[in-house]
C-alpha positions in Angstrom: -14.6 -30.4 8.8 -15.5 -28.0 6.2 -19.1 -26.9 7.5 -21.7 -28.2 5.4 -25.3 -25.4 5.3 -28.7 -24.9 4.2 -28.9 -22.0 1.7 -31.7 -21.1 4.1 -29.6 -20.8 6.8 -27.0 -18.6 9.1 -24.7 -17.7 5.8 -22.9 -15.3 7.4 -19.8 -16.1 7.7 -19.8 -15.7 3.5 -22.2 -12.7 2.7 -20.6 -10.8 5.5 -17.1 -11.1 4.4 -16.3 -7.8 3.3 -12.8 -5.3 2.3 -9.2 -6.3 4.6 -10.0 -4.1 8.2 -7.6 -1.8 7.5 -8.1 0.4 10.1 -5.1 -1.8 12.3 -3.0 -0.7 10.2 -4.0 3.4 8.7 -1.7 5.2 11.5 1.5 3.3 10.3 0.2 3.6 6.0 -0.5 7.0 6.8 2.4 8.2 8.1 4.8 6.8 5.6 2.7 7.8 2.6 3.1 11.2 4.1 6.9 11.6 5.2 8.0 9.8 1.1 6.2 12.5 -0.2 7.7 15.5 2.0 11.7 13.4 2.5 11.4 11.7 -0.9 14.6 9.2 -1.5 16.0 9.6 1.9 12.5 8.5 3.7 12.5 5.5 0.9 15.7 4.6 1.7 15.3 4.3 5.6 11.7 2.4 5.2 13.5 -0.1 3.0 16.3 -0.5 6.0 13.8 -0.7 8.4 11.8 -2.9 6.8 13.5 -4.9 4.0 16.8 -4.8 5.7 18.2 -3.9 2.7 20.2 -0.2 2.6 19.9 1.0 -0.6 21.1 4.5 -2.5 20.0 6.3 -5.5 23.4 3.8 -7.2 21.9 0.2 -5.6 18.2 0.7 -5.7 17.5 -0.3 -9.4 18.2 -3.8 -10.4 21.8 -3.6 -13.3 21.8 -5.5 -16.4 24.5 -8.0 -14.9 21.1 -8.8 -12.3 18.6 -9.7 -15.1 21.3 -11.8 -16.7 22.0 -14.4 -13.9 18.7 -14.3 -13.4 18.1 -15.9 -16.8 20.6 -18.3 -15.5 19.0 -19.8 -12.9 15.6 -20.1 -15.1 15.6 -23.8 -16.2 14.4 -24.0 -20.2 10.9 -25.4 -19.3 9.9 -23.0 -16.6 11.3 -20.5 -19.6 9.6 -21.8 -22.3 6.0 -22.1 -20.2 6.8 -18.3 -19.0 6.8 -17.4 -23.1 4.0 -19.6 -23.7 1.9 -17.7 -21.2 3.3 -15.2 -22.2 1.6 -15.3 -26.0 -1.2 -15.8 -24.4 -2.1 -12.8 -22.7 -1.0 -11.0 -25.1 -3.7 -12.6 -27.3 -6.6 -12.7 -25.1 -5.8 -8.6 -23.8 -5.1 -7.2 -27.7 -9.2 -8.0 -28.0 -9.7 -5.5 -25.6 -7.6 -3.2 -27.8 -10.0 0.1 -29.1 -10.4 2.2 -31.9 -11.0 6.1 -31.7 -14.8 6.3 -32.8 -15.5 9.8 -34.2 -18.4 10.5 -36.2 -19.2 13.6 -37.7 -22.9 14.2 -39.1 -24.7 17.5 -40.6 -21.8 19.8 -39.0 -21.8 18.5 -36.3 -18.4 16.2 -34.7 -18.4 14.4 -31.7 -16.6 10.6 -30.5 -14.3 9.5 -28.2 -10.3 8.4 -28.3 -8.0 6.1 -27.0 -5.0 7.3 -25.5 -2.5 5.4 -23.3 -1.3 6.6 -19.4 2.2 8.2 -20.1 4.3 5.6 -17.3 2.6 3.2 -15.4 3.9 1.8 -11.9 3.6 -2.6 -11.1 4.0 -3.6 -7.3 5.1 -7.2 -7.4 5.4 -8.5 -4.0 8.5 -10.7 -2.6 9.6 -13.4 -0.4 7.0 -16.1 0.4 4.1 -14.1 -1.6 6.3 -13.7 -4.9 4.0 -14.3 -7.8 6.4 -13.6 -11.1 2.8 -14.7 -13.2 1.3 -11.5 -11.5 4.6 -9.9 -13.5 2.6 -10.8 -16.7 -1.0 -10.5 -15.9 -0.4 -6.4 -14.9 2.3 -5.8 -17.7 1.4 -7.4 -20.3 -1.9 -5.6 -20.5 0.0 -2.4 -20.1 1.9 -3.6 -23.3 -0.8 -3.4 -25.6 -2.3 -0.7 -25.0 1.0 0.8 -26.3 2.0 2.5 -21.9 5.7 4.7 -22.9 6.6 3.6 -19.9 6.5 0.6 -17.4 8.2 0.6 -14.4 7.9 -2.0 -11.5 9.0 -2.2 -7.4 9.3 -5.3 -5.7 11.1 -5.7 -2.2 14.3 -7.3 -2.0 15.0 -8.4 1.5 14.7 -12.2 1.2 16.1 -12.0 -2.4 14.6 -11.2 -5.8 12.8 -14.2 -7.5 15.4 -14.6 -10.4 11.7 -15.4 -12.3 9.9 -12.4 -11.0 12.7 -10.6 -13.1 13.2 -12.5 -16.5 8.9 -12.2 -16.2 10.1 -8.2 -16.2 11.9 -8.5 -18.7 10.4 -10.6 -21.1 7.8 -7.8 -20.8 10.3 -5.3 -21.4 10.1 -2.9 -18.4 12.0 -0.1 -18.2 13.1 0.1 -15.2 13.0 -2.3 -11.3 13.2 -0.6 -8.2 14.3 -2.8 -5.0 11.7 -1.1 -3.2 8.9 -2.9 -1.7 5.2 -2.5 0.8 3.5 1.5 1.5 7.1 3.4 0.8 7.3 1.5 -2.7 4.2 2.6 -3.8 4.2 6.6 -1.8 7.0 6.5 -4.1 5.5 5.5 -7.4 2.2 7.9 -7.0 4.5 10.9 -6.0 7.3 10.6 -7.2 10.6 10.8 -5.4 14.5 12.2 -6.7 15.2 8.0 -7.7 11.5 7.0 -8.9 9.8 8.7 -11.1 5.5 9.4 -10.4 3.7 7.3 -12.5 0.1 7.8 -14.1 -1.2 4.4 -12.9 0.2 1.5 -10.3 -1.0 -2.0 -10.7 -0.5 -5.1 -8.6 -1.3 -7.6 -5.2 -0.1 -6.7 -2.0 -0.1 -7.2 1.2 -2.5 -5.5 3.7 -0.4 -2.6 4.0 0.7 -2.0 0.0 -3.8 -2.4 -0.5 -4.1 0.4 1.9 -1.4 2.4 0.8 -3.2 1.9 -3.0 -6.5 3.0 -1.7 -5.0 6.6 0.0 -2.7 7.6 -2.6 -5.9 7.4 -5.0 -6.0 10.3 -6.8 -1.9 10.9 -7.0 -2.4 8.3 -9.6 -4.7 5.6 -11.1 -5.4 2.3 -9.2 -6.3 -1.2 -10.9 -8.2 -2.3 -7.6 -8.3 -2.9 -4.1 -8.2 -7.1 -3.7 -8.3 -8.8 0.1 -8.2 -12.6 0.2 -8.0 -14.7 -2.6 -11.5 -16.6 -3.4 -13.5 -19.0 -5.5 -17.1 -20.4 -4.9 -18.0 -23.7 -6.8 -21.2 -24.4 -8.1 -21.4 -28.5 -8.8 -23.9 -31.0 -9.4 -24.1 -34.8 -9.7 -21.8 -35.1 -12.8 -18.7 -32.7 -10.6 -15.5 -35.3 -9.7 -15.4 -35.0 -4.9 -11.4 -35.1 -6.6 -11.3 -32.3 -8.6 -13.7 -30.1 -6.7 -11.6 -30.6 -3.8 -8.7 -30.1 -5.3 -9.7 -26.6 -6.1 -11.3 -25.2 -3.4 -7.4 -26.4 -1.7 -6.1 -24.1 -4.6 -6.9 -21.1 -2.7 -7.4 -22.3 0.5 -3.2 -22.6 -0.1 -2.8 -18.8 -0.2 -4.1 -17.4 2.8 -5.8 -17.9 6.1 -8.1 -15.5 5.3 -9.0 -17.1 1.4 -12.7 -18.6 1.3 -13.3 -22.0 -1.0 -16.9 -21.7 -0.9 -18.8 -25.1 -2.6 -23.0 -24.6 -3.7 -24.3 -27.6 -4.6 -28.0 -29.5 -5.2 -25.9 -32.7 -4.0 -25.9 -34.3 -0.7 -23.5 -37.1 -1.6 -21.2 -34.9 -3.5 -21.1 -32.8 -0.3 -19.9 -35.5 1.9 -17.3 -36.8 -0.7 -15.7 -33.7 -0.9 -15.5 -33.5 3.0 -13.4 -36.8 2.6 -11.5 -35.4 -0.3 -10.2 -32.3 1.5 -8.9 -33.6 5.0 -7.0 -36.2 3.0 -5.4 -33.9 0.4 -5.1 -31.3 3.1 -2.5 -33.2 4.7 -0.5 -34.1 1.7 0.3 -30.0 1.1 3.1 -28.1 1.9 1.1 -25.6 3.0 -0.8 -27.7 5.2 -1.5 -25.3 8.1 -2.4 -22.2 6.1 -5.1 -24.3 3.6 -6.6 -26.4 6.7 -7.1 -23.1 8.8 -8.5 -21.8 5.2 -10.9 -24.1 5.7 -12.1 -23.8 9.5 -12.4 -19.8 8.9 -14.3 -19.5 5.9 -14.8 -22.4 4.0 -18.5 -24.1 3.8 -20.6 -26.4 2.1 -23.7 -24.7 0.7 -26.3 -27.1 -0.3 -29.8 -25.9 -2.3 -32.4 -27.2 -3.7 -30.9 -26.6 -6.8 -28.4 -25.6 -9.1 -30.7 -22.4 -10.0 -31.0 -21.9 -6.5 -27.2 -21.9 -6.7 -26.0 -19.6 -8.7 -28.5 -16.8 -7.2 -26.3 -17.9 -3.8 -23.2 -16.7 -6.3 -24.2 -13.7 -7.8 -25.3 -12.6 -3.8 -21.6 -13.3 -3.2 -20.0 -12.5 -6.2 -16.9 -14.4 -6.5 -13.4 -13.8 -7.3 -13.4 -17.1 -8.9 -16.4 -19.0 -9.9 -16.5 -22.6 -11.2 -19.3 -24.3 -12.9 -18.5 -27.8 -12.4 -22.0 -29.3 -13.9 -23.2 -30.9 -17.3 -24.3 -28.1 -19.0 -22.2 -24.8 -17.7 -23.2 -22.9 -21.1 -26.6 -23.0 -20.0 -25.9 -21.1 -16.7 -23.6 -18.5 -17.7 -26.7 -15.8 -19.0 -27.5 -16.4 -15.5 -24.3 -15.1 -13.8 -23.9 -11.1 -13.0 -21.7 -10.6 -10.6 -18.1 -12.8 -10.7 -14.3 -11.9 -11.8 -13.8 -15.1 -13.8 -15.7 -18.0 -15.2 -14.8 -21.5 -15.3 -16.9 -23.0 -17.2 -17.2 -26.9 -17.4 -14.4 -29.8 -15.1 -11.6 -29.2 -17.1 -11.0 -25.8 -16.4 -9.6 -25.6 -13.1 -9.2 -22.3 -11.5 -5.4 -22.3 -12.1 -5.5 -22.4 -15.5 -6.3 -18.7 -15.6 -3.7 -17.9 -13.4 -1.3 -18.8 -14.6 -2.1 -19.7 -18.8 -5.1 -19.2 -20.2 -4.6 -15.4 -20.9 -7.5 -14.1 -19.5 -6.2 -12.1 -16.2 -5.7 -13.4 -12.6 -5.8 -10.0 -11.2 -9.6 -9.9 -10.3 -11.8 -8.3 -7.6 -12.5 -9.5 -4.3 -14.6 -9.0 -1.6 -17.5 -8.8 -3.7 -16.4 -5.8 -5.2 -17.3 -7.9 -8.6 -20.5 -6.4 -7.6 -19.3 -2.8 -9.7 -15.1 -3.8 -10.5 -13.5 -5.8 -13.8 -10.2 -8.0 -13.8 -7.2 -5.9 -14.5 -6.9 -5.0 -18.7 -6.2 -2.8 -21.3 -8.8 -0.2 -20.1 -7.0 0.6 -16.9 -4.0 1.8 -18.9 -6.0 3.8 -21.2 -7.9 7.3 -20.8 -11.0 7.8 -23.0 -11.0 11.9 -24.5 -14.4 13.1 -25.4 -14.2 15.0 -28.9 -16.1 17.8 -30.1 -16.6 19.9 -33.2 -19.6 21.8 -34.1 -20.0 24.4 -37.2 -21.5 28.0 -37.3 -24.9 26.8 -37.6 -25.2 23.9 -35.6 -24.0 25.9 -32.8 -27.0 28.3 -33.5 -29.3 25.8 -34.1 -28.9 24.3 -30.4 -28.2 27.7 -28.9 -31.9 28.3 -27.6 -31.5 24.7 -25.6 -28.2 25.5 -24.0 -29.1 28.6 -23.1 -32.1 27.0 -21.7 -30.6 24.5 -19.3 -27.3 26.9 -18.3 -29.9 29.5 -16.9 -32.2 26.8 -15.4 -29.0 26.2 -13.1 -28.2 29.8 -12.2 -24.7 30.0 -14.5 -25.3 32.8 -16.7 -21.6 32.9 -17.9 -22.3 29.6 -19.5 -25.6 31.1 -21.0 -23.2 33.6 -22.5 -20.8 31.7 -24.0 -23.2 30.6 -26.5 -25.6 33.5 -26.6 -22.5 36.0 -27.7 -21.5 34.1 -31.1 -24.7 33.5 -31.7 -25.7 37.5 -31.9 -25.6 39.5 -34.7 -22.9 42.0 -34.6 
């Protein structure tokens, strides 16, 4: 049964939660990265056969047009309609993130910023049991909105290619899909091989090997974030429906045995009702074993004196998903400072954001919402500063610039200004 703890008790099971423990796989991952960097395709194909039991060469590496057409034939019309509905909402939301160049000229001084998309983006999409076609939309469409010229995708084919993943990629206009996975796929996109082009940014979820590989290659390519196990925190008062709350907690618990599901409430009666509902609903889930272990490992109900105290608990945890199941969620919004995404009211459950509302479901986990944001258009855009001074404006600023440069002992910097201001 999920434990009920007081807010002044030992909450280390949730406050102490951190990023994935990657030390156990570091040596393996760094070895793979180095090997692919040095030997390119040869190493990539060897690891694909070793880990995915798929034999590839340069001719069979990419998904063909025929495979895409076959994938469409295996998707029913209702699912395709839903996918396209989600695509529209995601595009609409992310178009609101587009930035315009902002360059201002005043009295001979021009300063500003211009925005340019990266040249090529690489998406990673897990395969097998952890295949989530919705993540294709979430990772690709912000890049589409940013007008990235080329978008490629890597997804393992060891358990067969998920037809909906291929259809989602085609709907997003992804240029090429590579049948590779794991750390070796991240290495191929980060460093480039004869068959796989080097990308500027890599985004998308993955297992611990993929997460560590992304962290290790940062600097050769940008990354969206290092994502850990999924998590949800629900702040609820007496107006909440225990059945709804339990269902929402389990929506994350079924992801992973390491997923975190937390209820923060000032209602003891709600806490007890949610405990009962969890026991009943877990038994009905196809992934009951995973959900049950997740609740046992990281499920927690925190009893607080009032909802304001509950908000403080939430901000300290900085959850990936935060639901405000209270009478007036808008009144709490101003006090929320750490969360990946906020779901407001009794009819805005977390899966709404996962699939359809249009907001991105690639979100910071493990407390990184303190400084990290959801995946968006900005992840695929570079911000470039623009500076232009005329002769008079530079002369008026020269004394200050020279003084600052010389205070740092950088005489050549100072001289670069001085030679322009000295009389011939």
